[in-house]
KEPATOR-529311 format. One record per residue: x, y, z of N, C-alpha, C, CB in turn. Coordinates in steps of 0.2 Angstrom, whole numbers, plus 5000, padded with zeros to 4 digits. Glycine has a CB too. Example, Ala and Ser with C-alpha at 12.3 -4.5 7.8 and 13.67 -1.06 7.14 Angstrom:
BEGIN
506649725039506249785039506649845039505749785045
506449895035506849955036506450005039507049975029
//
This chain:
BEGIN
584957004497584757074496585357114497584057104501
585157164491585557244492585257314495585757274483
585657354495585157424497585057444492585457474500
584357484494584057494489583557564491583757434488
583957614487583757674489582757704488584357724484
582557644488581557664489581557634498580757594483
582157614500581957604509582057654511582257554513
581657684515582057744520581657734526581857844517
582157784530581857794538581157824539582457844542
580857814542580057864545580457894549579357824549
580457954551580357994556579757964562580258054554
579957964569579257964573578757994575579357964577
579058074571578658124572578458124564578958184575
578058084563578258074553577458114552578357964549
577358134544577058154542576558114542577158184539
575858144540575358124538575158084533575158174538
575858094527575558034521575957984522575658054514
576457974525576757934529576257874533577057974534
575757894535575157844539574757864536574957854546
574457904531574257864526574457814522574057894523
574857814520575157774515575157704518575957794512
575457704525575457624527574557614528575957624538
574057654530573457624533572957594526573157684537
573657624519573257604513573457514510573557674507
574057514513574357464513573957404519575057504514
573957444524573457394530573057374527573257414537
572557414526572057414522571857354514572157484519
572357354511572357334506572457234509573057384503
572657224515572657174516572257134523573157174515
571657174523571257154525571157194531571157094524
571457254534571257314538571557304545570457304539
571457364547571857354555571657294561571557424559
571157274559570657214564571357164564569757174560
571257154555571957084556572457084558572257054552
572857154554573457144557573657154565573657174554
573057184566573257194576573257104579572257244581
572957074575572857014580573756984579572156954576
574156994574574656984574575157014577574756984569
575157044577575957104582575457154587576757184574
574957174589574857194594574157174597574957254592
574157094598573457084601573057104606573457044603
572157104605571757134612572157114619570757094614
572257164624572357134631571857084633572357174638
571857104639571357034642570557054644571657004650
570657144647570257174644569957174638570357204646
570257164629569957144626570257204622569257124627
570457244623570657314619571357324619570357384624
571557364616572257374613572257434607572457314610
572857474613572757544607573357564600573057614612
573157484597573657484593573257524586574057394592
573957574582573657624577574357634574573357694581
574057644568574957664564575157714568574957694555
574857784569575057824569575657794577574557894569
575257744582575657714586576357694588575357674586
576157674581576957634580577457654577576857574576
577357684573577757744570577957804577577257784564
577857834581577957864587578357814592577257884590
578157764595578457704599579257664597577857644599
579057634592579657604589580357624587579457584584
581057604589581357624589581557624581581757614594
581557604578581657604569580957594566582257524565
580657634561580257624555580357624549579757664555
580757564546580557574537580057574534580857534534
580257594529579557584524580157604517578657664525
579557554511579757534505579357564502579857484504
579557614497579157664492578957624485579657734489
578357654484578057634477578157704473577257594477
577757714468577657744462577357804467577257714456
577457864465576957934468576657944466577057994469
576158004469575858044464575758084467575258024461
575358144464575358204468574958194476574958274463
574658184476574258174483574458144489573558144482
574858054486575058014492575457994488574557964496
575957964495576457924492576157834492577257934497
576357794488576157724487576557694493576257694480
576457664499577057624503577157544500576857624514
577457504501577257434496577557374505578157424484
577857434507578157384513578257414518578657344512
578257394526578457434531578657374537577857474533
579157434539579557364546579757394549580157304544
579357374556579857434563580057394570579257514566
580757394571581157344578580857394581582157324579
580957364587580957394594581257354599580257404597
581357384605581757314610581057294615582757354617
580457324613580057294617579457244611579657354622
579357184614578857144609578557144605578657124611
578157194609577257224606577357314606576257184614
577157334601576957414601576757444610576257424596
576557404613576257424617576457394626575657414614
577157334624577457314628577957364634577857264624
577857344637578357384643578957374643578357374648
579357414648580057404646580457354649580457464648
579957324654580257264658580157204654580057254666
579657214649579557144645580457124641578757174636
580457154637581057154634581557114638581257204634
581857104643582257074650581957014649582057114658
581157014650580756954653580956894645579756974654
580756944640580956894634581556864631580856904630
581956894632582756904632582656834634583156954638
582656834641582756784645582456714644582556804651
581756734642581556654640581856634633580556654639
582156664629582156644622582656634621581956674616
583356634626583956644628583956574632584056704632
583356524632583456464632583556404626583056454636
583356454622583256414616583856434609582356454613
583856494609584056564603584756604608583156644599
585356584604585956624608585756704606586856604604
585156724611585156794609585456824614584456824608
585556884620585756934624585256984622586456954623
585557034628585257094628585457134624585457124634
586157104619586557174617586457144607587757174622
586157094608585957094600585257064598586557044597
584857094601584157074596583857114598583657004597
583257114593582657174596582257124590582857284594
581457164593580857134592580557174587580457134599
580257144581579757154575579357174578579557114570
578957214579578257264581577957264575578357334583
577957274569577657274564578057244556577457334564
577557224553578157194545577757184541578757104544
577357224536576957194531577157214523576257224532
577057194520577057184513576557174509577457144513
576557214501575957214496576057134497576057264488
575357094497575557024494575157034488575456954499
574757084484574757074479575157064473574557084478
575857084476576157104470576657004468576757184472
576757004463577256944460577756904467577856984454
577456864468577956834475578756854474577856734476
579056844469579756864468579856944469579856854461
579456984467579457064469579257064477578857104463
578857044479578757054488579257014491577957014491
579356974487580056944492580757004493580456854488
580857024489581357074486581057134490581357084477
580457144490580357234496580557194504579357284496
580257114504580457104510581157084512579957064512
581557074510582357074511582657144509582757014506
582557174505582757244506582457274512582457274499
582057274515581557304520582257264528580257254518
582157214529582757184530583557214529582757134527
583757214526584357224523584657284527584257224515
584057344525584257414528584257414536583657474526
583557354537583657374548584157324548582857364555
584557274547585157244549585657314548585257184544
585657354542586357384541585957434545586857404532
585457474549585657534553585657484560585057594553
585557444562585557414568586357364568584957384568
586557404565587357354565587657314570587957384564
587557304577587657284583587157214583587557344587
586757194580586057164579586057104577585557204574
586257064579586356994576585456944572586656944585
584956974577584256934578583656994578584156894586
583256964572582457014573582056934574582057084564
581656944581581456914583580656944582581756904588
580056894580579356904581579056864587579056884575
578556884591578556834594577856824594578956834602
577456804587576856774583576156754589577256704580
575656814590575056734593574956674589574156744593
574956634594574756554591574556544585574156534594
573856584587573256564581573456624574572256584585
573956664573573956694568574456654561574256754572
574056654554574456624550574856694545573956584545
575456654548576156724546575956714536577656684551
576456744531576456754528576756724524576456784528
576756684517577456634516577956654514577456604511
578256744514578656764515579056734521578556834514
578956774529579056744534579156684535578656754536
578856634533578856554534579456514530578256534531
579956574522580356544520580956574522580256534513
580856624525581456664528581656654535581256734528
581156664539581256674546581256584547580456714550
581556564555581756514559581156494564582356534562
580456454564579956444567580256394575579356404560
580056424579580256374585579556354588580756414590
579256304588578656264590578656294600578756144588
577856324601577756334606577856284611577256334605
577756214610577856154612578556154616577856114608
578956174612579856134614579956214621580856134604
579456274619579756324624579656314633579356404622
579956304638579756294644579456344648580056264647
579056344652578756394656579456424661578056364660
579456494661579956504665580056514672580056544664
580656494674580656464681580356524688581456444682
580156494692580056534698580856584701579756484705
581656574697581856634699581856704695582456624700
581156694690581256744687580556794688581556724681
580556834687579956904689579456854689579756984682
579056884693578456864695578056874690578156884701
577756924686577556944683577456914674577856994685
578056894673578256824668578156754668578756804668
578056734676577856664678577056694677578056634687
576956734680576156714678575756714671575656764683
576156734668575956754661576156664655576556844658
576656654659576656594656577156634652575956544653
577456664648577556704644577656684636577856734646
578056624636578056604630577456564629578656574628
577256544632576756504629576256534626576656454632
576156584626575956604622575656654614575956594624
576356634612576656634607577056594603576856674608
577056604596577456554591577856604590576956514583
578656574591579256624591579656604581579956594599
579656674578580056674573580656724576579756704566
580956694571581656744571582156724567581956734579
582556784563583056794558583656814560582856834552
584356774558584956784557585056844556585156764552
585456894556585656944552586156914544586057004558
586456864546586956824540586156794535587656734544
585656774535585056774530585056804525584456784532
585156864529585156934524585756944521585056994528
586356964523586956984526587456944526586957014532
587456884521587856834522588656864526587956794515
589056854532589756814534590156834530589856724533
590556884529591056884525591656814526591356944525
591856804520592456754518593256804521592556744506
593456794525594156824525594656804523594256854529
595156814519595556794517596356844514595256744513
597056824513597356884515597456864504598056884523
597756924503597456934496597856924491597157004494
597556914486598356874480598256914475598356774476
598756934471598656964466598556984461598756984465
598056934462597556934455596756924458597856864448
596756984466596357004466596157074462596156984471
596857084461596757184459596257184453597657234457
596157164452595457184445594657204450595257094439
594757154452594157134457594257194463594157044460
594557214465594657264471594957324470595157234476
595157344462595357414460594557464459595857404454
594057424456593457464457592957494464593057414454
593157444467593057474476593557524479593257404482
594057524476594757554481594557604477595757514481
594457634468594357694464593857714470594057684456
593257694473592657714474592757774480592157654475
593357734484593357754491594157794490593357674496
594457784487595057824486595357874479595557764486
594957914474594857954469595457974470594357994469
595658004476596158034473597058004471596158084478
596957904476597757894477597457834469598057854486
597157824468596957764463596357784458596757694467
596257854455595457884455595857854445595258024459
595257864441595457874434596057904431594957914432
596257984435596558014433597358004437596258074435
597357944441597957934440598057854438598357964445
598757864438599157804434599357764438599657824430
598857734444599157694448598657624448599157724456
598357604444598057524442598457484446597957494435
599057494447599457424449599757444455599957394443
599457504459599857494464599557444468600057564467
599057434470598557394473599157314474597757374467
599157294466599457244463600057224467599457264456
600557294467601357284470601257284479601857354467
600657324482600457304489600257234492599957354492
599957214486599957134488600557084487599457094485
601057114484601457074479602057094485601557094470
602257154488602757164495602457144500602857244497
601757124501601457094509602057034514600657054508
602057044522602457014525602157034533603357024524
602557014536602056984543601957054548602456904548
602457114544602157184544601757224541602557204544
601457204533601157244530600657174526601657304525
600057194528599457124527599057164523599057094535
598857134519597857144514597557104517597657124505
596757094516596357064516595957064511596257064521
595557024510595157034507594257004508595357014503
593957024508593056974511592756964507592457014515
592556914502592056874500591456854499592056844500
591156834495590556804497590356724496590056834493
589856714495590056624495590356604489589356564497
590056634483590356654475590956644475590356734472
591356674480592156714479591956784475592656684473
591356814476591456914475591856924478590956984479
592256974477592657024481592157084485593257044476
592157074488591457154489591857204496590157114494
592757174497592957224499593757214503592457264504
594157274504594857234508595057274514595457224503
595357254518595957304523596757274521595757294534
596957344522597757364522598057374528597857434520
598357324530598657354538599357344538598257314545
599657404541600357404544600557404550600657444542
601257384553601257384561601857444559601457294567
602157484555602457534558602057604557603157544556
602157584564601757674567602257724570601057664573
602157784569602457824571601857844578602657884565
602057804582601457844588601857894593601057794594
602257904594602757974595602358044594603557984589
602258034586601958104584601358074586602058144575
600858044585600258024585600258074592600057924585
600558044598600558064606600458134605601158044611
600858174602601258234602600558274599602058244596
600258244594599658264590598858274595599558214584
598658204596598058164599597958174604598058104599
597458154608597458154615597258104616597358194618
597758064617597557954618597857944627598457874609
597758004626597957974637597457914638597458054645
597057924636596457894640596557824636595657944640
597157784634597457744631597957724634597657774626
597857714640598557694644599057644641598357644651
598857594637599357584635599557584628599457534637
599357624626599157634618600057644615598457724617
600457644619601057654617601557624625601157734614
602257574621602657564627603257544626602257524632
603757574631604457574629604457514630605057614634
605057484623605357434622605757414626605557434616
605757344630605957334636606857294633605257274641
607157284635607657234631607857174637608457274627
607757214644607757164647607357174652608257144648
606757094657606357134663607057164669605657064668
606257234670606857234679607157194681606557244685
607357214686607357184695606757164697607657224700
606657104700605857094702606057124710605456984702
605557144713605557194720605757154727604757234721
606257154732606457094736605857094741607357114740
605757044744605457014749605957054755605556924747
605657074759605757084766605557074772605757124767
605757044776605157034783605657054787604756944786
605057084793605457134798605057094804605257224798
605357054808605057004814605357014820605256934813
605056994825605357004832605057054836606157014830
605457094841605157104843605357184843605157074847
604657184836604457224833604057294837604057184828
604057294841603957364848604357394849603857354856
605157394848605657424850605757484844606057364851
605357454838605457524834604857564832605857504828
605257604832604457644828604157644822604457714828
603657604821603357604816603057654810603057574818
602957704813602857774807603457774803602857844810
603957794808604657794805605057764799604957794808
604857704802605057654798604557664791605057594801
603857664790603657674785603857734781603157664785
604257784783604357834778604857824777604157904778
605557774780606157764780605957694773606557744789
605657684772605457634767605257654760604857594770
604557694763604257744755604657764751603757814757
605457814755605957834753606257814747606357824757
606257724745606457704742606157674738606657684743
605357674736604857664730604757604733605057664723
604657604742604657514744603957534747605457474751
603557454745602857454750602957434757602357394747
602657444761602757444767602157394768602857514769
602157334773601557324773601557284784601357274765
600957334783600857324793600457234793600057404799
600957184795600457124794599957134800600757054794
599757154805599457164811598857194810599857194815
598957264807598557294804598357274796598857344804
598557244794598257234787598057164785598657254783
598157114792597857054790597057014787598157034794
596557074787596257064783596257054776596057104785
596557104774596557104768597257064764596457174766
597457024767598056984767598056924766598457004772
597656904772597256834772596556834770597256794779
596556814764595756794761595556744761595456804756
594956714757594856664759595056634752594156644762
595456674747595756664742596456644740595756704740
596556694746597556674746597456624749598256714749
597056624756597156554761597256504756596556544768
596556474751596556424749597256414742595856404747
597556484741598156454737598756434741598456494733
598756414746599256394752599856434754599456324750
599756494750600456534753600156604751601356534748
599656634755599256694756599756764754598856684763
600256754757600756804758600956834750601456764764
601256784746601656784739600756794733602356674738
600356774737599456804734599456864734598656784739
599556904739599456964742599757014738599656954749
600556984737600857034735600857024727601557044739
600656974726600556984717600157004714600456944714
599457004720598857034718599057124719598257004723
599557154722599757224723600357224718599957254731
600557184717601057194708600557224704601257124704
599857164703599657194698599357244695599457184696
599457294700599257374701599757394697599257394708
600257374696600757414694600857414686601357404699
601257444683601357434676601957484673600757444671
602657454674603257484672603057494666603957454673
602857514661603157514654602357564652603357434648
601957574655601257594654601357674652600857584661
600657704652600757784651600957824657600057824648
601057884656601057934662600857914668600757994660
600257894669599757894675599857834681599057874671
600157804675600557724678600857704684601157704674
601257684690601557684694602057634690601257664701
602657684695603557584693603457544698604757614694
603757494697603757444700604057444705603857414698
603657434715604157444721604757434720604057414727
605357434723605857404723606157354728606157454723
605557344732605457324738604757324743605957354741
604457244745604057234747604257234758603957174742
603957264759604157254770603657234773604257324774
603757174775603257144777603457134785603157074774
602957174789603257174798602857154801603457234802
603057114806602457054809602557014806601657064809
602756954802602656894800603356844800602456904793
603156774801602356764803602056784810602156694803
601556774810601056774814600956734823600556744809
601056694823601356634824601556574826601456624824
601656534831602156484828601956434824602656444832
601056434824601056374819600856404812600456304821
600856464813601056474804601856454802600956564801
602056484806602956484805602956414802603656484814
602856364805602856284803602556264794602256254808
601756304797601356294790601756314783600656334790
602056384785602356404780602956404779602256454780
603256374780604256404782604556364776604656364793
604056334772604256334766604156374758604056294766
603656414759603856464758603956534758603756474756
604156534765604656614767605256594765604756634776
605556534765606256524765606356514756606456464770
605756524753606156504744605756584742605756404736
605456614746605056664743605356764746604156624747
605556734753605956784755606556804754605856794759
606856884753607456884752607856884758607656924747
607456934763607756914769607356934772608356934771
607556894779607356904786607656924789607256874788
607656984794607857054798607357024806607357154794
607857004810607356974816607757024821607356884819
607457094823607357104830607657074836606957094830
608057084840608057054845608357094851608456994844
607857094855607857144861608357094867606757164864
608657034868608957004872608756984877609357044872
608856914881608556904885608156934894608856864885
608657004894608557044898608057094898608957064899
607757104892607357154890606457154894607457154882
606457174895605557144900605157174894605257204910
604557114893604157094887603557094892604357024882
603257134885602457164889602057094887601957254884
601857054892601456994893600756994888601256984899
600557064891599957074887599757084882599757094888
600457114879600357114870600357054869600957144864
599857014867599656944863600056954856598756924862
599756994854600356964847600657004847600156964839
601357024851602157034851602056974854602557094855
602056924859601956864860602056814857601556854862
601556814853601356744849602056764842600056754846
602156834843602756854834603256814838603256974830
603356814843604056804846604056714848604256864853
603656694850603556634848603656604842603156634849
603356624834603556634829604156614828603556684827
604556684829605256684826605556654828605656734825
605456624837606156584838606056504837606356594846
605356494831605256444831605556414820604456454835
605456474820605856504811606356514812605756574807
606756544817607556524816607956464817607956564819
607356424821607656344824607656324814607056274831
606856324812606956274805607156314802606456244801
607656394802608056414796608756404798607956494792
608956374803609656354806609456264801609656354818
608956234800609056164802609056154794608456124806
608756224790608756204784609156264776607856194784
609556314780609856374778610356344774610156414783
610556274772611156254767610556234761611856184770
609856204761609756194756609656214750609356184758
609556214745609456234739608956274739609456194734
608456254742607656294740607856364744606656254742
608356354747608256414753608656464752608456394760
608456514748608956574748608356634752609356604738
608156644757608356704761608956714767607756724764
608856754769609656784771609356804777610156844767
609456774784609456774789609956834793609556704789
609656894800609956954799609556924808609757044791
609956964813609956974820609957044821610356944823
609457074824609957144822609657184832609357214810
610057174834609957174839609757254845610557144839
609157264850608857334849608957334856608057364846
609157274861608857294865609457334871608457234868
609857374870610257414873610157494874610857394870
609657504873609557574870609057594873609457584863
608757584879608257594885607657614883608457634890
607457584876606857584875606757644869606457584882
607357674869607357714863607157694854608157734863
606557714854606257684845606757734842605157704841
606957774841607257794835608057794833607157864836
608157784840608857734842608857674838608957714850
608357634838608357554838608157534829607657534843
607657614826607757584820608257614816607357584817
608657674821609457694815609657624813610257744819
609657574821610157524818609757464813610557494823
609257474813608757404807608757474799607457374812
608757524801608857524795609557544791608557554793
610057534794610757544793610757484787611357524802
610657434790610757374783610257374780610857304785
609457384780609157404778608857434771609357424780
609257504773609357554769609857534763609657614772
610557494767610957464760610657434757611557424760
610157364757610057324754609357364750609957254759
608857394751608457434747608657464743608357474749
609257504746609557574740609857534736610257644744
610057484735610557424730610157424725610757354733
609457394728609157364723608757414719608757304725
608457484721608257554721608757574715608357614728
609157554715609857594710609757554706610757584713
609657514705609657454700609257484696609557384702
608557494699607657504695608057554694606657504699
608157614697608157684691608657694686608257764694
609357634688609957664681609357614675611157604682
609057564676608757524668608357574668608457454667
608057604672607157654668607457724665606457694676
608057754668608557794664608657784659609057794666
609057744656609257714650608657694645609657644652
608057674649607657644644607157724643607157564648
607257784645606957844643606957844637607357904645
607857834635608157874628607757804623609257874628
607657754626607457714619606557744619607557594621
606657734609605957764607605257724609605957784599
604757774610604357704609603857654605603857704613
603657644608603257584602602657574601603457524603
602357584597601557564597601257504599601357574592
600957474603600557444603600057434599600457454607
600057444593599357454588599757454582598857524588
599057424579599357434569598857474566599257344563
598957494560598857554560598357524552599757594560
597757564551597357534542597657604538596057524542
598057574531598257594527597557614524598657564524
597357584518596757564517596057524519596857554512
595457564517595057504522594357504516594757534532
594157474512593457504506593157444507593657514496
592457454504592057384506591357434501591857344519
591057384497590457384495590057394497590257364493
589657444496589357494500588557434505589157574492
588457394499587857344504588357314508587257284501
588857294508589257244514589557294521590057204510
589557354520589857384524589857374531589757444522
589157364533588857324541589457254541587757284541
589557234536590057174535590857174536590057164529
591057264538591857254537592057254543592257314533
591357234551591957204556592457124556591457204562
591857064548592157014550592957024546591756944546
592857084543593657094540594357114547593657174533
593957164551594457174556594457144562594657234557
594057074560594257034567594656994565593656994571
594656984559595356934557596156974558595156914548
595857034554596557084556596957064565596157194557
596157084569596557074576596857014577596157074583
596556964575596856874576597656874571596156804571
597656934566598356894564598856944568598456894555
598756984570599057014576599057024581599057034576
598956964585599056954593599356994597599356904594
599857014593600257054600600157134600601157054598
599657154597599257234598598757224601599057284594
598757284606597857294606597557334603597657324611
597757384598597357434596597357414588597557504598
596957444585597057494578596757554578596657464573
597357584573597157654572597057664564597857714574
596357714565596257714557596257784555595657684556
596857834552596757904552596357904544597657964551
595857984545595357984542595358054539594857974545
595458084531595658154531595058194533595758174524
595058254533594558284538594158314531594858344544
594358314526594058314520593358264520594558284516
593358214521592858174523592458174531593158124523
591758174529591358214532591258144537590658254528
591158084533590858034537591157984534590158034538
591257934537591357864535591357804538591957864533
590757774535590557724537590957654540590257724533
591357664539591957604540592157624547592557614534
592157664551592357704557591857694563592457774555
591357644563590657644565590957624571590157594562
591657554571591857534578592157574581592257474579
592457624580592957654582592957714585593357654578
593457734591593257784595593757844591593357764603
593457904590593457964588594058004592592658004589
594458024591595058044597595158124595595857994596
595258164599595158234596595858264598594658284600
596158314596596858324597596958364601597058344593
597458374603597758414609597658514609598758394609
597358544615597358584612597758644610596958604613
597258664606597858714603598458684596598358724609
598058614595598358604590597858574585598858554591
598158554577597658544572597958504564597358634570
597658444563597958424560597558404555598258394563
597658384547597158384543597158304543597258424536
597158264547596658204547596458204554597058134544
595858134552595758134562595858074561594958154566
596058054569596357994572595357944575596958024581
595457894571595057854575595257784579594657834571
594857774585595457684588595157664591596157684594
595257584590594957514593595157464594594657494591
594957454601595357424603595157324602595557454610
595657274605595457204604594557194607595957164609
594757194612594157204614593357224614594357204615
593357274609592657264606592257204605592657294599
592757184599592357104598592357054604592757054592
592257074611592157024616591557074618592756984622
591057104615590557174618589857124618590357264611
589757104610589157064609588957004613589157044605
589756974613589356894617589356924626590056804615
589856974628590056944636589957014638590956904637
590057104634589857144639589057154642590057204635
588957164647588657204652588657254656588557174656
588057304657587957354664587257324666587957454662
587957364673587657344677587657404682587857284679
587357384689587357434692588157404699586457454695
588357474701588957464704588957414712589157524705
589157344715588957344721589757354725588557254721
589557334731590057354735590657284733589857354744
590457234731590957194730591457214724590457124729
591157244718591457264715591957334713591157254713
591757364721592257404721592957414722592057424723
593457344723594157364724594257344714594657314732
593557304710594057314705593857384700593857234700
593257424704593157494700593857534700592357564704
594257524708594557544708595357534706594457544711
595357464705596057454699595757484694596357364695
595057494689595057514683595257594683594257494680
595257624688595357704689595957724688595257724695
596557674691597357684690597657734685597557634688
597157744678597757794674597357844675597857784666
596857854678596657904679597157974684596057884682
597258044683597658064688597158084695597958124686
597458074699597258074705596658104708597758094709
596558174706596058204708595558184703596158274710
595358154699595158134693594758054697595758124687
595158014697595157954701594757964709595957924701
594957984713594758024719594058024719595058094719
593758084715593258104712592858054711593458144706
592958034708592657944702592457914707593257864698
592757894712592757844719592357884722593457834724
592357914727592057964731591057964728592558054729
590857964723590257984718589857914721590357994707
590557834717590357794718590057774724590657764717
590657794731590357774738589457814740591057804744
589557874738588757884739588357854735588557954740
588357824727587957784724587757724726587957784720
588257694731588457624735587557634739589357624742
587557694744587157694748586157714747587557744753
586257724741585457704739585457654732584857784738
586157594734585857544730585257484729586257524730
584957494737584357474738583857484733584357494741
583957534732583357574726583357584721583157634726
582957574719582557504713582757584706581157474716
583157564701583157624696582457654694583457604690
581957614696581257634690580957704698580457524688
581257674704580957734711581357774709580857714720
581957814704582257834702582657894709581857864696
583257854712583557874714584057944711583857824715
584357964719584758004718585358014715584858014723
585657934717586457944713586557864712587157984720
586757864704586857774703587357774699586057724699
587857724700588557714697588357654693589157704702
588357644687588357614682589257584680587957644678
589157504680589857474679589757434671589957424685
590357434666590257394660590657334662590657434653
590557274663590957234664591057184659590857214670
591357164655591757104652591857034657592657134649
591656994658591656914664591856984669592556824664
592256984674592457004679592657064677592856964682
592857094674593157134673592957214672593357114668
593057264675592757334671593157364667592657384675
592857394661592857414655592657484654592457374651
592257494660592057554659591257574664591857544651
591457664666590957674674590757744668591457694685
590057724672589757794671589057794677589457794662
589157874680588857894687588557944683589257904694
587957934688587057964684586858004692586357884681
586858074690586458094699586058164695587258134707
585558144697584958224697585158264701584058224701
585658284703585858364706586258394702586358364712
586658374695587158384692586458434686587658304690
586458504684586358554682586358584673586758584686
587158544675587158594666588058554666587158744665
588158564658588658534656589358554660588758564648
589458624663589958614667590158564672589958664668
589558534673589758504679590058424678589258514683
589558414672589958334670590758324668589558304663
591058284673591758254671591858204666592158234676
592058224657591958174655592758154655591458184648
592758054655593258014657593458014649592957934662
//
């Protein structure tokens, strides 16, 4: 099938000529009564609201194939309507019920399937002609619904389908369809949903075959030149003597500059894509507002940064002022962790299962840092300072090997034997017992190659309980340790500021397809990403004089920065786009996903991040209110597996565009 000018989309508010034309076609096939039996059978009461007007007004997409027109009416030879409901009169819940049932037998999901609500063709025409009508209608349908892989028709058991349906569609016998389990909605179970239907489906590759993609060869020049001339007449048009430009580019391919071609099964070439890794990302960042793509540019690191130190402070920890210790630690870009107050966050079930809960906690904290990212991302800390670990003698014995191998320093606060201990402070007493046990184990193992910790005892028992003076004694050694690591990190970061930014992207230099295969352009783009595994983004520059380029449909348009203009527009595509069909889902935020949302929002400025989280917490208060009951606040998250890749917050309180925050 190919694109056909006689196929057109009918507006939902269509004129009377379209209604009359489709009605005449239906009457020629036996009338509304017969057609209704296949596409909108009467309900339990024996009636149905089916009409041609209902089809046009209710469905997402209606296409018609125009015949010869006269002055009084249009001759319509075929009509196709698709929607997310299984029939014209189906309610919204019907879609999810059908998808849940069908997914047991067909690889359909909420993102890749639509249902045929109406599909008729003039059967008086010769078979080859009527088949062409049907193929052209399906071709146009898949072109418009370019992210849809399946059209499904749930046909009543007793309805006799046309020869065209039997030839091009796959039939799933209802005897093979199991009843929906009790875990699904009661409505679906009561209707024994699929048992009332025959299931016919067609995959887009039946009409629009998947392209075979390979690297270009010099002999492809003659096949590609006409396609390229239509797409880039200013570069390789008839008036330009550049007929061998493409051949020269193909011959000059290397690891950084590649050209891919898309072919049919008969080796006919129908499209090409030329890419380059030479991207001036600094210039693009000055002109275009790419701040939302936090990792689109990176600084090329010659060597890794020194890892953060892990410093333990244990012993008589009540002898120092904890608030002042926190301020001192923070001054060196270090992370302060009070094990007593943060125990619930540290010793989670997952952390305990790892066998080394503290290292597990530190690794999870480090994931929120990114040394080489955008301007809103934080630098790696110089140290993690844990106060009050290990907590008990048993924990000291159990975690001995982990502490000795992963901690850099252990600073014991020693108040002396004459200092009075607060026997009512259970945490302190357990901490002192733990330190005594750990110190003894350290003395036994300090010469072991696996023991890297440096143990230091700091006397804090001769200052009459002066916590600030005790802190001063502790901070002397600790400051020297952290300052040394802090300076090492800062010096390397300063040196790297002079290094040029490196693009985390490759660029499209030429992209052209035969018109009827534009919707298959993703086949070529997908391979381009596979051939460039080191890059996360693809950049596509399009001249402003070209108002619409269908090849950019998968890309995100990026605005220029305020006060700047450029003669080309920038479009950006992330490689995760190709995970969407199989893995992307939109769900309401729940309390378990809130920490993941916080991590997703890290690249945003502080005020936007805080405002978004406040709205999310407000929406969680109404999480038990169903969407159909119209809650006041809703937070939806876009997920791929367990990762959040998008967030939408809806409110009934907003009254104007000025109140909307677009991120």
